[in-house]
C-alpha positions in Angstrom: 8.8 0.6 6.2 7.8 3.6 4.1 9.5 5.0 1.1 9.0 7.6 -1.6 7.8 7.0 -5.1 6.7 8.9 -8.2 3.1 8.9 -9.1 4.0 7.0 -12.2 5.0 4.1 -10.0 1.6 4.0 -8.1 -0.5 0.9 -8.1 -3.4 2.8 -9.7 -1.2 3.7 -12.7 0.1 0.2 -12.9 -3.4 -1.2 -13.0 -4.5 1.0 -15.9 -1.3 0.4 -17.8 -1.4 -3.4 -17.4 -5.1 -3.7 -18.3 -4.4 -1.6 -21.3 -1.4 -3.8 -22.2 -3.4 -7.0 -22.2 -6.2 -5.3 -24.2 -3.7 -4.2 -26.9 -2.4 -7.7 -27.4 -5.9 -9.1 -27.6 -6.9 -6.3 -30.1 -3.9 -6.8 -32.4 -4.4 -10.6 -32.4 -8.2 -10.9 -32.7 -9.0 -7.7 -34.7 -5.8 -7.2 -36.8 -5.0 -10.4 -38.5 -3.6 -12.5 -35.6 -0.4 -10.5 -35.0 0.9 -9.8 -31.4 1.3 -6.2 -30.3 3.5 -7.0 -27.3 4.6 -10.6 -27.5 7.5 -10.1 -30.0 8.9 -13.5 -29.2 5.8 -15.0 -30.6 6.0 -12.7 -33.7 9.7 -13.8 -34.2 8.7 -17.4 -34.1 5.9 -16.9 -36.6 8.0 -14.7 -38.8 10.8 -17.3 -38.9 8.4 -20.1 -39.8 7.0 -18.1 -42.7 10.4 -17.0 -44.0 11.9 -20.5 -43.8 8.9 -22.0 -45.5 9.3 -19.5 -48.4 6.3 -17.3 -47.5 8.0 -13.9 -47.6 4.8 -11.9 -47.5 3.7 -13.8 -44.4 7.0 -13.2 -42.8 6.9 -9.5 -43.4 3.5 -9.3 -41.7 5.3 -10.3 -38.4 8.5 -8.4 -39.1 6.7 -5.1 -39.2 5.5 -5.1 -35.6 8.9 -6.3 -34.5 10.6 -3.3 -36.1 7.9 -1.0 -34.8 8.5 -2.3 -31.3 12.2 -1.6 -31.6 11.5 1.9 -32.9 9.2 2.5 -29.9 11.9 1.7 -27.4 14.2 4.1 -29.2 11.6 6.9 -29.3 10.9 6.5 -25.6 14.6 6.8 -24.7 15.0 9.8 -26.8 12.0 11.5 -25.2 13.3 10.6 -21.7 16.6 12.2 -22.5 15.0 15.3 -24.0 12.2 16.0 -21.5 13.5 14.5 -18.2 13.9 18.0 -16.8 10.6 19.4 -18.1 8.8 21.5 -15.5 5.4 21.5 -17.1 5.0 17.8 -17.8 6.6 14.6 -16.5 8.5 13.0 -19.3 6.3 9.9 -18.9 3.3 12.1 -19.7 4.7 12.8 -23.1 5.0 9.0 -23.6 1.4 8.5 -22.5 0.2 11.3 -24.8 1.9 9.9 -27.8 0.5 6.5 -27.1 -3.0 7.9 -26.9 -2.4 9.6 -30.3 -1.1 6.5 -32.0 -3.8 4.2 -30.7 -6.5 6.7 -31.6 -5.2 6.7 -35.2 -5.2 2.9 -35.0 -8.9 2.9 -34.2 -9.7 5.0 -37.2 -8.0 2.6 -39.7 -10.4 0.2 -41.4 -9.7 -3.5 -40.9 -8.2 -4.6 -44.2 -5.2 -6.6 -45.3 -3.7 -3.4 -46.6 -4.1 -1.3 -43.4 -3.7 -4.0 -40.7 0.1 -3.9 -40.9 0.1 -0.2 -40.3 -2.3 -0.6 -37.4 -0.2 -3.3 -35.9 2.9 -1.2 -36.3 1.3 1.7 -34.5 0.1 -0.5 -31.7 3.5 -2.3 -31.3 5.3 1.1 -31.2 2.9 2.3 -28.5 3.4 -0.9 -26.5 7.2 -0.6 -26.6 7.1 3.1 -25.5 4.9 2.0 -22.6 7.1 -0.9 -21.4 10.2 1.2 -21.7 8.9 4.2 -19.8 6.9 2.6 -17.0 9.1 0.0 -15.4 8.4 0.2 -11.7 5.5 -0.1 -9.3 5.9 0.5 -5.6 9.7 0.2 -6.1 9.5 -3.2 -7.9 10.5 -3.6 -11.5 7.7 -5.0 -13.7 6.4 -5.0 -17.3 2.9 -3.7 -18.1 2.7 -5.2 -21.6 3.9 -8.8 -21.2 3.9 -11.5 -18.5 7.0 -13.7 -18.8 9.3 -11.4 -16.8 6.6 -10.8 -14.1 6.0 -14.5 -13.8 9.7 -15.2 -13.4 9.9 -12.5 -10.7 6.9 -13.8 -8.9 8.2 -17.3 -8.7 11.7 -16.1 -7.8 10.3 -14.1 -4.9 8.1 -17.0 -3.8 11.1 -19.4 -3.8 13.1 -16.9 -1.7 10.1 -16.7 0.7 10.0 -20.5 1.1 13.7 -20.5 1.9 13.9 -17.5 4.1 10.4 -17.0 5.5 10.5 -13.2 5.1 7.0 -11.8 4.6 8.2 -9.0 2.4 9.2 -11.6 -0.2 5.7 -13.1 -0.1 4.2 -9.6 -0.6 6.6 -9.0 -3.5 5.5 -12.3 -5.1 1.9 -11.3 -4.6 2.5 -8.0 -6.3 3.8 -9.7 -9.4 0.9 -12.1 -9.5 -1.5 -9.1 -9.2 0.2 -7.5 -12.2 -0.3 -10.8 -14.2 -3.9 -10.9 -13.1 -4.5 -7.3 -14.4 -2.9 -8.3 -17.8 -5.2 -11.4 -17.9 -8.2 -9.1 -17.2 -7.3 -6.8 -20.0 -6.6 -9.6 -22.5 -9.8 -11.5 -21.5 -12.1 -8.5 -21.7 -10.3 -7.4 -24.9 -10.7 -10.8 -26.5 -14.4 -10.9 -25.9 -15.0 -7.3 -26.7 -13.1 -7.6 -30.0 -15.9 -9.8 -31.4 -18.5 -7.0 -30.7 -16.6 -3.7 -31.1 -13.9 -4.4 -33.6 -11.4 -1.8 -34.6 -12.6 0.9 -32.2 -11.9 -1.3 -29.2 -8.4 0.1 -29.0 -9.9 3.4 -27.9 -10.5 1.8 -24.5 -6.7 1.7 -24.2 -6.7 5.4 -25.0 -9.1 6.0 -22.1 -6.9 4.0 -19.7 -3.8 5.9 -20.8 -5.6 9.2 -20.3 -6.3 8.2 -16.7 -2.5 7.6 -16.3 -1.7 10.9 -17.9 -4.1 12.7 -15.6 -2.8 10.9 -12.4 0.8 12.0 -13.2 -0.2 15.6 -12.7 0.1 14.8 -9.0 3.5 16.3 -8.4 4.3 15.3 -4.9 6.0 12.1 -4.0 3.7 9.8 -2.1 4.5 7.8 0.9 3.5 4.2 0.6 3.7 0.9 2.4 5.8 -1.6 0.6 2.9 -4.0 1.4 0.4 -2.7 -1.1 -2.1 -5.4 -0.2 -2.0 -4.6 3.6 
């Protein structure tokens, strides 16, 4: 069956966003003092451990990206409400443009104990805006900056396929595994590249986000097969 989708839900946009999401997490962890940009559950665990052991400064290091992530969700929702009827740009293009700006500034900041918290805050805010704005690919809900929800959805669809035998469920499961693979690709390449490029590695995410920004100028809805791997 065929359906309609926005270009922001296209597989090509998902690939660029998810590779960027994995790269951002690798960047913040390996370049910016072992703090996660996306995995706020991990940050909460580490923050709690530091606070409960009496290390207030260490706890604040993880609290900053958590608060920045929350702020990013708020900003994305405010922009959606304000620009959802824009004729010149799609409201998600505003999100992508702000992400590019935040991550470009991040790449300019020297790697120091003083500036790393700011860099992580900017990266986490960008990640939150992305995951809040880009939530579907080919009609399926997904997350481009984290894996746990995608993994749950993949296994849920696979379980349903094993019970019902409907090929659409197997295709749906395959789509989620493909998203996870793209995140792994971004994180793996980011982790290796971080050792050689350092703080400017984040500009690779800027390039990927610019690709998404440009693709969204395609105004028409695009017919697509639900089976993206067919």
